[in-house]
Backbone bond lengths (Angstrom), bond angles and torsions (degrees), N, CA, C in turn:
res aa  C-N    CA-C-N  psi(-1)  N-CA   C-N-CA  omega(-1)  CA-C   N-CA-C  phi
1 X - - - 1.452 - - 1.527 107.85 -
2 X 1.315 117.46 122.66 1.472 118.31 178.19 1.518 110.91 -66.65
3 X 1.285 115.56 145.17 1.450 121.41 -178.77 1.525 107.89 -120.99
4 X 1.317 116.23 117.40 1.458 121.09 179.53 1.524 109.01 -99.27
5 X 1.305 117.65 130.10 1.450 121.09 -173.46 1.522 109.67 -155.76
6 X 1.304 116.12 149.17 1.461 120.56 170.68 1.524 108.13 -146.31
7 X 1.308 115.21 126.69 1.460 121.41 -177.93 1.532 110.08 -79.98
8 X 1.319 116.58 154.27 1.460 121.47 175.42 1.528 108.74 -61.09
9 X 1.309 116.80 142.62 1.468 120.84 -173.32 1.519 114.11 -58.22
10 X 1.311 118.86 -30.82 1.471 119.48 -179.46 1.529 112.36 -69.31
11 X 1.307 117.55 -23.72 1.464 121.69 -178.86 1.524 113.22 -107.56
12 X 1.312 117.10 2.69 1.469 121.39 -169.61 1.523 113.65 -56.22
13 X 1.323 118.25 -53.12 1.464 120.70 -176.27 1.518 111.87 -63.71
14 X 1.315 118.18 -43.11 1.458 121.82 -178.96 1.531 111.02 -64.52
15 X 1.316 116.98 -44.81 1.471 119.82 -179.25 1.511 110.90 -66.63
16 X 1.329 118.12 -42.42 1.466 121.14 177.87 1.534 110.95 -59.93
17 X 1.317 115.94 -41.46 1.462 119.78 179.60 1.532 111.38 -63.68
18 X 1.317 116.96 -42.67 1.474 120.83 177.14 1.514 110.52 -62.25
19 X 1.327 116.98 -46.33 1.467 120.32 -178.43 1.524 112.25 -62.73
20 X 1.321 116.95 -41.65 1.468 119.76 -176.66 1.521 113.48 -81.28
21 X 1.351 117.79 -37.71 1.453 118.87 -176.74 1.528 112.89 -88.92
22 X 1.309 117.87 -42.54 1.469 120.40 -176.94 1.529 112.34 -81.30
23 X 1.321 116.49 -40.10 1.461 120.48 -176.43 1.530 113.52 -103.30
24 X 1.324 117.21 -7.50 1.448 120.47 -179.31 1.516 113.39 64.40
25 X 1.324 116.60 26.83 1.456 121.27 -176.19 1.527 111.35 -74.30
26 X 1.319 114.83 147.47 1.451 122.28 170.72 1.528 106.94 -96.62
27 X 1.340 116.71 130.83 1.451 120.92 -179.70 1.521 110.16 -106.32
28 X 1.321 116.16 133.82 1.456 122.84 170.21 1.529 104.46 -110.70
29 X 1.315 115.73 111.41 1.459 120.30 -174.92 1.521 110.54 -103.59
30 X 1.317 115.89 117.56 1.448 122.60 176.40 1.530 106.77 -108.41
31 X 1.312 115.80 83.33 1.468 121.01 -169.60 1.525 114.73 -84.36
32 X 1.317 117.78 -17.78 1.465 120.11 -179.39 1.519 109.94 -122.57
33 X 1.325 114.83 163.86 1.465 119.79 176.48 1.532 109.13 -61.99
34 X 1.327 116.23 -35.55 1.470 120.50 178.74 1.535 111.18 -63.92
35 X 1.331 116.77 -38.22 1.467 120.59 176.90 1.529 110.79 -62.58
36 X 1.333 116.40 -41.74 1.471 120.27 179.45 1.523 110.09 -65.56
37 X 1.318 117.15 -43.57 1.463 120.87 179.31 1.533 111.22 -63.02
38 X 1.336 116.17 -41.09 1.463 119.91 178.14 1.525 110.94 -64.53
39 X 1.337 117.27 -40.52 1.471 121.01 178.24 1.525 110.22 -62.30
40 X 1.320 117.02 -39.67 1.467 120.60 177.40 1.528 110.74 -65.98
41 X 1.328 115.86 -45.00 1.479 121.05 -178.93 1.526 111.03 -62.47
42 X 1.331 116.00 -40.40 1.465 120.59 -179.17 1.539 112.69 -84.82
43 X 1.341 116.02 -1.72 1.458 122.41 179.94 1.534 110.31 54.84
44 X 1.328 114.14 58.82 1.459 122.64 -174.58 1.532 112.84 -53.43
45 X 1.320 117.99 -45.89 1.460 120.92 -175.95 1.521 110.98 -63.37
46 X 1.327 117.25 -44.22 1.472 119.78 177.92 1.521 111.47 -63.37
47 X 1.333 116.13 -39.62 1.472 119.69 179.08 1.520 111.23 -63.98
48 X 1.333 116.90 -41.23 1.465 120.10 178.06 1.523 110.95 -65.65
49 X 1.314 117.08 -36.86 1.454 120.06 178.58 1.530 111.17 -68.91
50 X 1.322 117.32 -40.84 1.468 120.19 177.36 1.520 112.19 -61.84
51 X 1.324 116.46 -30.41 1.477 120.89 179.49 1.526 111.89 -90.21
52 X 1.346 116.03 9.88 1.464 121.92 179.14 1.517 113.35 60.21
53 X 1.330 117.15 31.96 1.466 120.50 175.54 1.519 110.96 -89.60
54 X 1.330 117.05 -25.40 1.460 122.97 175.89 1.520 107.98 -137.24
55 X 1.312 116.35 167.41 1.462 120.42 177.63 1.515 112.96 81.10
56 X 1.307 115.76 -163.97 1.474 122.86 -174.09 1.527 111.75 -61.12
57 X 1.326 117.61 -32.37 1.457 120.69 -179.64 1.511 114.22 -67.87
58 X 1.333 116.81 -19.80 1.471 120.69 179.36 1.515 112.03 -87.04
59 X 1.326 116.84 -5.13 1.458 119.76 -179.77 1.512 110.98 -74.34
60 X 1.265 114.68 155.41 1.453 123.55 -174.07 1.527 113.01 -72.69
61 X 1.303 115.15 142.85 1.462 120.32 165.32 1.524 107.17 -94.82
62 X 1.301 117.87 173.31 1.462 120.74 -178.06 1.534 112.23 -64.00
63 X 1.333 117.05 -26.97 1.464 120.16 -174.88 1.518 113.89 -86.93
64 X 1.315 117.36 -23.77 1.459 121.22 -176.77 1.521 109.99 -109.03
65 X 1.317 116.36 128.88 1.461 119.42 177.76 1.533 109.06 -127.34
66 X 1.317 115.75 121.25 1.446 120.22 -179.44 1.517 108.56 -164.43
67 X 1.306 118.12 130.23 1.459 123.69 170.88 1.516 114.80 51.78
68 X 1.316 116.96 69.44 1.466 122.82 172.14 1.520 114.37 52.76
69 X 1.316 117.07 47.89 1.451 120.72 174.78 1.511 114.86 93.70
70 X 1.315 117.80 -7.55 1.467 119.47 175.22 1.520 107.84 -88.16
71 X 1.317 116.95 150.62 1.455 118.48 176.46 1.524 111.39 -101.67
72 X 1.315 116.04 3.68 1.462 121.44 175.34 1.514 108.68 -122.41
73 X 1.316 115.99 158.74 1.458 118.61 175.49 1.528 109.25 -65.25
74 X 1.316 117.61 153.38 1.464 120.15 -178.11 1.523 111.89 -58.35
75 X 1.301 116.09 147.47 1.459 122.54 178.99 1.521 108.07 -121.04
76 X 1.322 115.89 124.67 1.454 121.24 -178.55 1.526 108.70 -123.60
77 X 1.321 115.55 126.17 1.450 121.41 176.70 1.522 107.07 -99.93
78 X 1.340 116.59 122.21 1.451 120.82 -178.18 1.514 110.38 -115.57
79 X 1.328 115.67 142.09 1.458 120.17 175.11 1.513 110.31 -166.90
80 X 1.314 117.76 135.97 1.459 120.31 173.19 1.522 111.59 -77.79
81 X 1.330 117.52 -6.29 1.467 121.70 -173.33 1.524 113.85 -104.76
82 X 1.315 118.12 -2.12 1.474 121.26 179.55 1.521 106.67 -104.25
83 X 1.305 116.03 124.80 1.467 120.58 178.68 1.502 109.32 -120.13
């Protein structure tokens, strides 16, 4: 399930650092309205699912163990423009 989130600007750098260094998360940052429109046009969520970054394809097999049953590092999409 994709998770859309954007941290308050005063905490942005600290939270990003925790997510990337402690959790090994990959961040997709949609910082402008144009970025959000481009993601919609390119069908970002479907593309990520086809590449097994989200959805059933990101779930763990018996041989791979990483991040609570996922076989890929967590993926977080951030944007102040998605509500």
